[in-house]
NUVEX-793742 format. One record per residue (C-alpha): residue number from 1; residue in three letters; x, y, z. Coordinates in steps of 0.02 Angstrom, whole numbers. Layout:
// NUVEX-793742
<k->NUM&r->ALA&east->X&north->Y&up->Z> .
...
END
This chain:
// NUVEX-793742
<k->1&r->MET&east->-310&north->721&up->-1477> .
<k->2&r->SER&east->-470&north->833&up->-1513> .
<k->3&r->SER&east->-484&north->1004&up->-1517> .
<k->4&r->ASP&east->-655&north->1009&up->-1492> .
<k->5&r->LYS&east->-683&north->1184&up->-1359> .
<k->6&r->HIS&east->-828&north->1098&up->-1287> .
<k->7&r->ARG&east->-770&north->955&up->-1231> .
<k->8&r->GLN&east->-679&north->941&up->-1048> .
<k->9&r->ARG&east->-517&north->921&up->-1041> .
<k->10&r->ILE&east->-420&north->785&up->-924> .
<k->11&r->TRP&east->-230&north->777&up->-862> .
<k->12&r->LEU&east->-156&north->616&up->-877> .
<k->13&r->ALA&east->-4&north->626&up->-749> .
<k->14&r->ARG&east->106&north->487&up->-820> .
<k->15&r->PRO&east->91&north->363&up->-940> .
<k->16&r->LEU&east->-7&north->224&up->-918> .
<k->17&r->PHE&east->-21&north->91&up->-1045> .
<k->18&r->GLU&east->-97&north->169&up->-1186> .
<k->19&r->ASP&east->-211&north->2&up->-1236> .
<k->20&r->ILE&east->-320&north->49&up->-1083> .
<k->21&r->THR&east->-301&north->246&up->-1066> .
<k->22&r->GLY&east->-348&north->268&up->-1245> .
<k->23&r->ARG&east->-520&north->264&up->-1186> .
<k->24&r->LEU&east->-533&north->415&up->-1115> .
<k->25&r->ASP&east->-492&north->490&up->-1302> .
<k->26&r->GLU&east->-651&north->426&up->-1347> .
<k->27&r->TYR&east->-738&north->573&up->-1198> .
<k->28&r->PHE&east->-627&north->711&up->-1167> .
<k->29&r->ASP&east->-452&north->796&up->-1221> .
<k->30&r->VAL&east->-299&north->731&up->-1162> .
<k->31&r->LYS&east->-164&north->801&up->-1091> .
<k->32&r->ARG&east->-41&north->667&up->-1072> .
<k->33&r->THR&east->136&north->726&up->-962> .
<k->34&r->SER&east->287&north->613&up->-886> .
<k->35&r->PRO&east->396&north->706&up->-747> .
<k->36&r->ALA&east->547&north->745&up->-795> .
<k->37&r->GLY&east->621&north->673&up->-644> .
<k->38&r->ASP&east->524&north->514&up->-548> .
<k->39&r->THR&east->394&north->662&up->-489> .
<k->40&r->TYR&east->314&north->822&up->-537> .
<k->41&r->ALA&east->372&north->966&up->-420> .
<k->42&r->PRO&east->204&north->1032&up->-316> .
<k->43&r->ALA&east->190&north->1201&up->-447> .
<k->44&r->GLU&east->185&north->1068&up->-585> .
<k->45&r->ILE&east->37&north->992&up->-535> .
<k->46&r->ALA&east->-45&north->1146&up->-473> .
<k->47&r->GLU&east->16&north->1226&up->-651> .
<k->48&r->HIS&east->-56&north->1042&up->-743> .
<k->49&r->LEU&east->-224&north->1053&up->-643> .
<k->50&r->ARG&east->-266&north->1232&up->-698> .
<k->51&r->ASP&east->-350&north->1195&up->-844> .
<k->52&r->VAL&east->-415&north->1029&up->-831> .
<k->53&r->ASP&east->-577&north->966&up->-760> .
<k->54&r->GLY&east->-515&north->807&up->-702> .
<k->55&r->ALA&east->-344&north->706&up->-684> .
<k->56&r->LEU&east->-292&north->503&up->-679> .
<k->57&r->VAL&east->-126&north->524&up->-580> .
<k->58&r->THR&east->-63&north->391&up->-472> .
<k->59&r->LEU&east->20&north->393&up->-288> .
<k->60&r->VAL&east->158&north->506&up->-333> .
<k->61&r->GLU&east->53&north->661&up->-345> .
<k->62&r->ARG&east->27&north->724&up->-199> .
<k->63&r->ILE&east->-127&north->851&up->-181> .
<k->64&r->GLY&east->-193&north->952&up->-93> .
<k->65&r->ALA&east->-248&north->1138&up->-48> .
<k->66&r->ASN&east->-111&north->1205&up->-121> .
<k->67&r->GLU&east->-107&north->1126&up->-289> .
<k->68&r->ILE&east->-307&north->1142&up->-322> .
<k->69&r->ALA&east->-307&north->1336&up->-262> .
<k->70&r->HIS&east->-319&north->1404&up->-432> .
<k->71&r->ALA&east->-392&north->1222&up->-539> .
<k->72&r->ALA&east->-567&north->1305&up->-549> .
<k->73&r->ARG&east->-606&north->1175&up->-673> .
<k->74&r->LEU&east->-574&north->1035&up->-590> .
<k->75&r->ARG&east->-717&north->915&up->-526> .
<k->76&r->ALA&east->-669&north->740&up->-506> .
<k->77&r->ILE&east->-488&north->651&up->-476> .
<k->78&r->ALA&east->-448&north->469&up->-506> .
<k->79&r->ASN&east->-324&north->365&up->-413> .
<k->80&r->VAL&east->-235&north->225&up->-463> .
<k->81&r->ALA&east->-210&north->166&up->-308> .
<k->82&r->VAL&east->-306&north->86&up->-154> .
<k->83&r->GLY&east->-247&north->205&up->-53> .
<k->84&r->TYR&east->-246&north->385&up->-34> .
<k->85&r->ASN&east->-146&north->476&up->73> .
<k->86&r->ASN&east->-54&north->559&up->-64> .
<k->87&r->LEU&east->-229&north->674&up->-64> .
<k->88&r->ASP&east->-310&north->808&up->50> .
<k->89&r->ILE&east->-463&north->724&up->51> .
<k->90&r->ALA&east->-549&north->868&up->172> .
<k->91&r->ALA&east->-484&north->963&up->37> .
<k->92&r->LEU&east->-532&north->917&up->-125> .
<k->93&r->ASP&east->-711&north->876&up->-30> .
<k->94&r->ALA&east->-739&north->1039&up->25> .
<k->95&r->ARG&east->-712&north->1100&up->-147> .
<k->96&r->GLY&east->-825&north->948&up->-216> .
<k->97&r->ILE&east->-694&north->896&up->-289> .
<k->98&r->VAL&east->-761&north->685&up->-336> .
<k->99&r->THR&east->-617&north->582&up->-283> .
<k->100&r->THR&east->-600&north->391&up->-297> .
<k->101&r->ASN&east->-466&north->256&up->-278> .
<k->102&r->THR&east->-459&north->67&up->-374> .
<k->103&r->PRO&east->-492&north->-61&up->-207> .
<k->104&r->ASP&east->-512&north->-249&up->-249> .
<k->105&r->VAL&east->-412&north->-280&up->-386> .
<k->106&r->LEU&east->-248&north->-286&up->-306> .
<k->107&r->THR&east->-315&north->-344&up->-163> .
<k->108&r->GLU&east->-267&north->-549&up->-200> .
<k->109&r->THR&east->-94&north->-498&up->-294> .
<k->110&r->THR&east->-37&north->-378&up->-122> .
<k->111&r->ALA&east->-82&north->-535&up->-7> .
<k->112&r->ASP&east->39&north->-632&up->-114> .
<k->113&r->LEU&east->190&north->-501&up->-101> .
<k->114&r->GLY&east->129&north->-511&up->118> .
<k->115&r->PHE&east->154&north->-679&up->105> .
<k->116&r->ALA&east->311&north->-705&up->48> .
<k->117&r->LEU&east->388&north->-553&up->125> .
<k->118&r->LEU&east->330&north->-652&up->279> .
<k->119&r->MET&east->416&north->-822&up->216> .
<k->120&r->ALA&east->573&north->-714&up->176> .
<k->121&r->ALA&east->606&north->-610&up->351> .
<k->122&r->ALA&east->572&north->-775&up->432> .
<k->123&r->ARG&east->640&north->-882&up->344> .
<k->124&r->ARG&east->804&north->-756&up->302> .
<k->125&r->ILE&east->794&north->-794&up->119> .
<k->126&r->THR&east->877&north->-626&up->92> .
<k->127&r->GLU&east->1000&north->-643&up->208> .
<k->128&r->SER&east->1042&north->-833&up->163> .
<k->129&r->GLU&east->1059&north->-772&up->-30> .
<k->130&r->ARG&east->1184&north->-616&up->18> .
<k->131&r->TRP&east->1278&north->-747&up->133> .
<k->132&r->LEU&east->1301&north->-856&up->-5> .
<k->133&r->ARG&east->1370&north->-745&up->-119> .
<k->134&r->GLU&east->1494&north->-633&up->-8> .
<k->135&r->GLY&east->1587&north->-822&up->-44> .
<k->136&r->GLN&east->1528&north->-849&up->143> .
<k->137&r->TRP&east->1473&north->-1042&up->106> .
<k->138&r->THR&east->1659&north->-1109&up->149> .
<k->139&r->LYS&east->1598&north->-1217&up->282> .
<k->140&r->TRP&east->1451&north->-1293&up->358> .
<k->141&r->SER&east->1376&north->-1256&up->556> .
<k->142&r->PHE&east->1207&north->-1356&up->604> .
<k->143&r->ASP&east->1160&north->-1178&up->655> .
<k->144&r->THR&east->1220&north->-1058&up->511> .
<k->145&r->LEU&east->1056&north->-970&up->475> .
<k->146&r->LEU&east->941&north->-1041&up->566> .
<k->147&r->GLY&east->758&north->-968&up->551> .
<k->148&r->ARG&east->571&north->-950&up->586> .
<k->149&r->ASP&east->430&north->-1068&up->554> .
<k->150&r->LEU&east->274&north->-1025&up->475> .
<k->151&r->HIS&east->202&north->-1196&up->511> .
<k->152&r->GLY&east->106&north->-1218&up->661> .
<k->153&r->SER&east->147&north->-1046&up->723> .
<k->154&r->THR&east->37&north->-873&up->759> .
<k->155&r->LEU&east->-16&north->-767&up->650> .
<k->156&r->GLY&east->-48&north->-572&up->707> .
<k->157&r->ILE&east->-148&north->-458&up->595> .
<k->158&r->LEU&east->-163&north->-286&up->602> .
<k->159&r->GLY&east->-305&north->-246&up->495> .
<k->160&r->MET&east->-409&north->-373&up->441> .
<k->161&r->GLY&east->-474&north->-305&up->275> .
<k->162&r->ARG&east->-489&north->-369&up->93> .
<k->163&r->ILE&east->-290&north->-394&up->87> .
<k->164&r->GLY&east->-301&north->-448&up->279> .
<k->165&r->GLN&east->-414&north->-589&up->256> .
<k->166&r->GLY&east->-322&north->-639&up->105> .
<k->167&r->ILE&east->-155&north->-641&up->215> .
<k->168&r->ALA&east->-283&north->-756&up->326> .
<k->169&r->ARG&east->-330&north->-860&up->187> .
<k->170&r->ARG&east->-141&north->-889&up->145> .
<k->171&r->ALA&east->-91&north->-939&up->327> .
<k->172&r->ILE&east->-246&north->-1100&up->339> .
<k->173&r->GLY&east->-123&north->-1195&up->222> .
<k->174&r->PHE&east->0&north->-1185&up->353> .
<k->175&r->GLY&east->-92&north->-1250&up->475> .
<k->176&r->MET&east->-51&north->-1043&up->562> .
<k->177&r->ARG&east->-164&north->-984&up->697> .
<k->178&r->THR&east->-209&north->-835&up->652> .
<k->179&r->LEU&east->-252&north->-680&up->767> .
<k->180&r->TYR&east->-303&north->-513&up->727> .
<k->181&r->HIS&east->-369&north->-349&up->789> .
<k->182&r->ASN&east->-472&north->-222&up->682> .
<k->183&r->ARG&east->-582&north->-62&up->706> .
<k->184&r->SER&east->-718&north->-173&up->733> .
<k->185&r->ARG&east->-711&north->-353&up->720> .
<k->186&r->LEU&east->-768&north->-451&up->594> .
<k->187&r->PRO&east->-956&north->-538&up->602> .
<k->188&r->GLU&east->-941&north->-722&up->646> .
<k->189&r->ALA&east->-961&north->-805&up->465> .
<k->190&r->VAL&east->-801&north->-736&up->412> .
<k->191&r->GLU&east->-708&north->-773&up->559> .
<k->192&r->GLU&east->-765&north->-936&up->532> .
<k->193&r->GLU&east->-713&north->-940&up->340> .
<k->194&r->VAL&east->-533&north->-851&up->371> .
<k->195&r->LYS&east->-514&north->-954&up->521> .
<k->196&r->ALA&east->-465&north->-789&up->644> .
<k->197&r->ALA&east->-502&north->-748&up->800> .
<k->198&r->TYR&east->-522&north->-569&up->856> .
<k->199&r->VAL&east->-405&north->-516&up->1009> .
<k->200&r->GLY&east->-348&north->-325&up->1070> .
<k->201&r->PHE&east->-219&north->-239&up->1005> .
<k->202&r->ASP&east->-77&north->-279&up->1161> .
<k->203&r->GLU&east->-136&north->-459&up->1147> .
<k->204&r->LEU&east->-92&north->-464&up->954> .
<k->205&r->LEU&east->77&north->-397&up->1000> .
<k->206&r->ALA&east->126&north->-522&up->1136> .
<k->207&r->ARG&east->55&north->-663&up->1026> .
<k->208&r->ALA&east->104&north->-650&up->884> .
<k->209&r->ASP&east->236&north->-768&up->808> .
<k->210&r->HIS&east->238&north->-666&up->638> .
<k->211&r->LEU&east->118&north->-493&up->638> .
<k->212&r->VAL&east->74&north->-432&up->468> .
<k->213&r->LEU&east->21&north->-262&up->448> .
<k->214&r->VAL&east->-132&north->-210&up->329> .
<k->215&r->LEU&east->-228&north->-54&up->408> .
<k->216&r->PRO&east->-247&north->123&up->326> .
<k->217&r->TYR&east->-121&north->250&up->385> .
<k->218&r->SER&east->-221&north->410&up->453> .
<k->219&r->PRO&east->-159&north->519&up->579> .
<k->220&r->GLN&east->-245&north->402&up->695> .
<k->221&r->THR&east->-127&north->253&up->658> .
<k->222&r->HIS&east->18&north->369&up->631> .
<k->223&r->HIS&east->188&north->283&up->715> .
<k->224&r->VAL&east->45&north->147&up->781> .
<k->225&r->ILE&east->204&north->16&up->777> .
<k->226&r->ASP&east->315&north->114&up->908> .
<k->227&r->ALA&east->438&north->92&up->1032> .
<k->228&r->ALA&east->332&north->24&up->1145> .
<k->229&r->ALA&east->230&north->-82&up->1057> .
<k->230&r->LEU&east->395&north->-186&up->1005> .
<k->231&r->ALA&east->428&north->-195&up->1147> .
<k->232&r->LYS&east->286&north->-309&up->1190> .
<k->233&r->MET&east->300&north->-412&up->1039> .
<k->234&r->GLN&east->409&north->-561&up->1061> .
<k->235&r->PRO&east->606&north->-561&up->1010> .
<k->236&r->THR&east->584&north->-674&up->929> .
<k->237&r->ALA&east->449&north->-620&up->824> .
<k->238&r->THR&east->436&north->-543&up->628> .
<k->239&r->LEU&east->347&north->-385&up->591> .
<k->240&r->VAL&east->303&north->-397&up->398> .
<k->241&r->ASN&east->213&north->-206&up->334> .
<k->242&r->ILE&east->136&north->-192&up->180> .
<k->243&r->ALA&east->15&north->-54&up->196> .
<k->244&r->ARG&east->99&north->104&up->257> .
<k->245&r->GLY&east->271&north->162&up->304> .
<k->246&r->GLY&east->180&north->303&up->433> .
<k->247&r->LEU&east->122&north->154&up->527> .
<k->248&r->VAL&east->279&north->112&up->585> .
<k->249&r->ASP&east->406&north->212&up->692> .
<k->250&r->GLU&east->564&north->161&up->579> .
<k->251&r->LEU&east->703&north->226&up->702> .
<k->252&r->ALA&east->653&north->119&up->836> .
<k->253&r->LEU&east->602&north->-24&up->723> .
<k->254&r->ALA&east->783&north->-24&up->660> .
<k->255&r->ASP&east->843&north->-10&up->845> .
<k->256&r->ALA&east->752&north->-174&up->913> .
<k->257&r->LEU&east->819&north->-275&up->752> .
<k->258&r->ALA&east->1000&north->-213&up->805> .
<k->259&r->HIS&east->986&north->-235&up->955> .
<k->260&r->GLY&east->891&north->-426&up->970> .
<k->261&r->ARG&east->741&north->-365&up->1003> .
<k->262&r->LEU&east->652&north->-426&up->879> .
<k->263&r->ALA&east->702&north->-581&up->748> .
<k->264&r->ALA&east->643&north->-501&up->569> .
<k->265&r->ALA&east->571&north->-366&up->478> .
<k->266&r->GLY&east->486&north->-357&up->292> .
<k->267&r->LEU&east->461&north->-180&up->242> .
<k->268&r->ASP&east->376&north->-144&up->50> .
<k->269&r->VAL&east->333&north->35&up->127> .
<k->270&r->PHE&east->433&north->173&up->214> .
<k->271&r->GLU&east->371&north->338&up->274> .
<k->272&r->GLY&east->492&north->440&up->185> .
<k->273&r->GLU&east->482&north->357&up->30> .
<k->274&r->PRO&east->574&north->335&up->-107> .
<k->275&r->ALA&east->691&north->357&up->6> .
<k->276&r->VAL&east->722&north->225&up->141> .
<k->277&r->ARG&east->821&north->257&up->294> .
<k->278&r->PRO&east->1011&north->207&up->312> .
<k->279&r->GLU&east->966&north->133&up->491> .
<k->280&r->LEU&east->882&north->14&up->393> .
<k->281&r->LEU&east->976&north->-17&up->254> .
<k->282&r->ALA&east->1110&north->-72&up->360> .
<k->283&r->LEU&east->1028&north->-212&up->447> .
<k->284&r->ARG&east->1020&north->-413&up->374> .
<k->285&r->ASN&east->891&north->-467&up->453> .
<k->286&r->VAL&east->756&north->-356&up->366> .
<k->287&r->VAL&east->670&north->-382&up->179> .
<k->288&r->LEU&east->662&north->-214&up->78> .
<k->289&r->THR&east->560&north->-197&up->-89> .
<k->290&r->PRO&east->506&north->-37&up->-153> .
<k->291&r->HIS&east->318&north->-18&up->-134> .
<k->292&r->ILE&east->288&north->-179&up->-257> .
<k->293&r->GLY&east->151&north->-248&up->-159> .
<k->294&r->SER&east->33&north->-231&up->-321> .
<k->295&r->ALA&east->152&north->-219&up->-451> .
<k->296&r->SER&east->88&north->-380&up->-551> .
<k->297&r->LEU&east->49&north->-365&up->-727> .
<k->298&r->ALA&east->-130&north->-382&up->-731> .
<k->299&r->THR&east->-153&north->-293&up->-566> .
<k->300&r->ARG&east->-76&north->-132&up->-629> .
<k->301&r->ARG&east->-185&north->-151&up->-786> .
<k->302&r->ALA&east->-326&north->-187&up->-678> .
<k->303&r->MET&east->-319&north->-53&up->-586> .
<k->304&r->VAL&east->-281&north->70&up->-712> .
<k->305&r->ALA&east->-435&north->9&up->-794> .
<k->306&r->LEU&east->-545&north->42&up->-645> .
<k->307&r->ALA&east->-463&north->214&up->-647> .
<k->308&r->VAL&east->-500&north->245&up->-785> .
<k->309&r->ASP&east->-682&north->192&up->-780> .
<k->310&r->ASN&east->-705&north->280&up->-626> .
<k->311&r->LEU&east->-657&north->447&up->-695> .
<k->312&r->VAL&east->-737&north->425&up->-851> .
<k->313&r->ALA&east->-897&north->398&up->-738> .
<k->314&r->ALA&east->-834&north->557&up->-610> .
<k->315&r->LEU&east->-849&north->663&up->-782> .
<k->316&r->GLY&east->-1047&north->607&up->-834> .
<k->317&r->PHE&east->-1009&north->491&up->-943> .
<k->318&r->GLY&east->-1033&north->300&up->-974> .
<k->319&r->PRO&east->-1139&north->154&up->-897> .
<k->320&r->HIS&east->-1089&north->236&up->-702> .
<k->321&r->ALA&east->-1113&north->419&up->-769> .
<k->322&r->GLY&east->-1130&north->533&up->-609> .
<k->323&r->ARG&east->-1100&north->360&up->-521> .
<k->324&r->PRO&east->-925&north->332&up->-505> .
<k->325&r->PRO&east->-871&north->157&up->-430> .
<k->326&r->ASN&east->-755&north->190&up->-304> .
<k->327&r->MET&east->-790&north->380&up->-258> .
<k->328&r->VAL&east->-683&north->417&up->-76> .
<k->329&r->THR&east->-763&north->544&up->15> .
<k->330&r->GLN&east->-746&north->602&up->208> .
<k->331&r->ARG&east->-946&north->658&up->202> .
END
């Protein structure tokens, strides 16, 4: 690390592939830290931001008005994620702090995970494994652990951005009929490419044998899947959420799963993560994974590399100086 007082200083919030983040040393004094536990306390984040020009953070570092109140030098934050609900964009924007994210590079990996959850939930894979490990496979019955088919079924996708389209492309190989609902309808050429038909929200809920959530989280989409929405779904349906936990009323979901009003669910995200509601943990007809949508080695490396590029550019260096490739703004 250079001690040149004229160099800008940045905070690297946690160790992330040193062979990639080492590029930052070419341009900046880098303050490398690691949280004592899994996360930093808000006061710790505020202290780390106090004396830096930029920061490279992950989804678990929550940054808002309080955390930047005394960060007079702070000009840029690079978030290693496609989502950014850990950042108060309005507060950062008001201060003129550039924020960036890492879209595109995790699209296919996250779509893979979504389809894996869909298959595991519909065919009761984790439930079957628990049943086997518990020694219950002592006799055979014709109706043991009957699941739901994917092939020939109707897939519903709520949120048809890059990842939603990736899910739809995978469904083609399974001979599924794909319906989707989105804030705006896709161009006809894209619909044809992914073999998906646009329908209204209520129709999507009613017709989907399997529903996958891939829409961004916002105050407007908070608990978009609530008790009323779940009541419109078929009791034989499967729900998969690979977007954000706050999209689903988890207590309403647990109640529907427990009482047979929904067949199964696959969840990679949770409203209070890393905490998971005990009502969900107690159920066998829900597949739970710890927010691993982008968790392949190649994808996580690509995300960090893009975040580094964004931060370097945001602070005035590299081929995109002053024009970070993936800027997030409310303006």
